[in-house]
N, C-alpha and C positions, 0 to 999 in steps of 0.2 A: 232695448231688451239685451242681454248680452247673451252670448252662447250658453252660460253655465244657466241660465234660467231656462233658455229653452228646450235644453237637455233634461233637467231635472223636473219641470211642469209640463211635458209632452204627454199627451193624452190626459191630463189631469184639469177638472174644474173647480173652482172653488166651492165650498160648502160653508153659508155664512155662521151656521149655528156652531159648526167646528172652530170657524175662525175665531169666534168670541170666546168659546171655552178655553183654547188655547190662551188667550189674551189679548187679542187683536181688539182695538178701538175703533169704533165708526167715527170718523171726523170728515167733514164736507163730502160725504159721499163716497168715501174709501176706508177701506180697512188698513190699519197702520199698527205696527209692530216693533218694538227696539229692544234690543237685548246686547249685553257685553260680550264680546267674543277675545279669544288670545290673551286669557289672564287678564280682563278688564283692560286691554291696552287698546282695544276698537270698539266703536260701538256699530253694530248692525242695524240699519232701519230697512224695514220692507212694508209696501205699500201694495195692497191689491185692489184694484179697482175695474170698474167696467172694461177699461181701456187696455188692462193688462197688468203684468206683475214689475214693480221698479223696486232696485234695492240701491243703497247709499252705505259705503262704508267710511266711517270717520277715525283718523288717527287722533286720541284722547289726548295726546301729549301736545298735539299743535293744533286741533280742534279744525283739521284740514282733511278734505276728502283724501281718501287712498285707494288708488285704482291699478297700481303695479300689479298686483296679484291676477288681473284680469287677462294680463298679457302672459300667453303661453311662452313666450321667449324668454319671460323673468325667470330666473332659477335662484336657488339657494333655499337653505333650510329654512330661514326667517319668512321670505316671502310664501314659501311652500306652505308653512305652518297657518298663514293666513287664509292662504286658498283652501284648503284642508276644513279649516273652521267654516269658512263662508258657504262651502259645499256641504257640509255636515249639516249647519244649520237649516239650510233652505231645502235639504231631503226631508228634513225631520217635519218641516213645514207641509211640504206635500203630502208625506204620507198619514200626516194627523188631522189635516187642514182639508184635505181636498179629496174629491172622489174621483176614481178613476173612469175616463170618458173615451175608450178607444173607439168605439163604433158609433159613428156619427149619424147616419140614416134615420129618417122618424119611424121605419118599422122595426129598425133594429132596435131602438131605443124603446119602441113600445113593447115588443117582444122581451127584452130585460125586465120590463115592469110586469109584463104579464106572469112570466114564470116566477118572480120572486113573488107574487101575490097569490098566485094558484100552488105552486109547489114547495114554497120556500126556499127555493134554489138559487144560488149565485155562480156568475160565470167564474170559472176557474181559468187561470192563464198559467199553462202547462210548459210552454216553450220559451226561456228567457230569448231566445234570438227570432223568436217569432212573436213580438209583442201585440201583434193583431190578430192571433188566433186565440180562441177561447172556447171553452167546452162546458156543457151542463151535464152532469150525473145524478143520477138517483141515489139517494141517501141510504137506502135499504141495501142494495146490492152492488153499488157504485159502477153500474154499467152506464155508458153515455147513453143519452139520448138525444143530445143536440149539439151542435159546433157551430159556433161564428167565425166567419172567416173572411179575410179582407183578399181579394185576388184581381188578377189581370183577366178581363173578360175572354182574353185569349186562349186561357188556360182552360176554358170552358168549350173551347172549339168555337167561339163567334169572332169576327173580324173584325175586333175593335181594339183599338191600344187604349183601354180605360178600366179603371180600377172599380171594383164593385163589392159591396158586403154581401156575403152568401150565408145561407144556413143549410146545413147538412142534418136531415134526420131519417131516423129509421122509416122503412114503410113495407106494406105487405107486398110480398114478392109477386102474386098474381095480381096487384094494381100497377105494379112501375111501368110495366110497358105502356097501358093507358095514359100515365100521369108525363112522363117524360117527353117533351116534344123539343129537345135541345134549343130552344129559342128561351123559355123561362124556367124551365125547368129540366135538369140534367140527371143522370146518372151521378152517383154519388163521387165528389171529389175528394181523392185521396181517401176514400172509405171502400168497403166492399160492394160493388157495385151490384150484386144481387140483393142486397139487403138495406142499400141506403140511396136516397136522392138528394139533390143539389137545388135550392131554390133561390134564386135572385132577390134581393130585397130592395130591390128599386122601385116598387110600386107596380110592377107588370103583373105581379099575382095579389089579387085581394088578400088583406090583411086576416080576414076572418078564415080565408080558405087556409092559409099559414098557420095560424093558430091552431086549425083541426088537424093539420098533418104533425104538428108538433105533439099535442094530445095523444095521437096515436101513436108516435115513436116513444112518448113516454111508457105507454101501456107494452109496446112492443119490449122495451128495454125491461120490463119484469120476469119475461119469459125465459126459460132456461135454454 
C-alpha cells in the first residue's frame, strides 16, 4: 500500500453495496474496478479486498506498469497530471464507496448506531484539523447533545500515555458531583464543566448507563 492510499482511505471502510453500485465487480473474493485516466493514456486498476486496497496504473501505449508518479521527487507537468488524476480517482472512490469509520471502539460504534436508530442523527465532523472529533446535535434547535473525541488519557488527568475515545454529554448540574469520579467519568473535556461530563468509552462504564446519560443530554439540549 502506497502513501496515497494510506492518506486517502484513512478512517474509511469499504461498503460492498456502494462498491457494486459504483461499478466494482466481485472476482475471486475481491472487488475490482478499472478506469482510464489522463485522456485515456493510462488505465487505473483498483482492488478492494479484506487484506486492503491495491492499485495499478498501466501506460496504455506500452502496456507496462507506470509508477513514476508515486515518487514525490518526480516533478514535471506530465507526471503531475498523472498524480493528480490518480489522487482524484481514489478520492472519488473513497467518498462514494466507503463509509467513514473514525471511532473504532465497540462502545463508540454501538453509540453511533444507537443515535442513528433512535434520533436519526449522524456525527458531524466540524474541524478539518481534528478529524477524530465529531458532534451530535438536535435537528430542531441545532444544539449539541454529544461529542465523540479521541484524546490522550493524560488530558483527563490520568497518569497514562494512552489514547482513548470519549463521549461528552450534558448532565443535570445537581448530578454532576455524584457522577464524576475522575477515573471513568470526568468534568466535561473542552466543555462547560458546570453542564457537561466526559465518559470514557473503554468499557469501564456500562453501555446501558452511557445510553441513559446520552438520552438525558438529548433532553437537556432541548431546554432554552
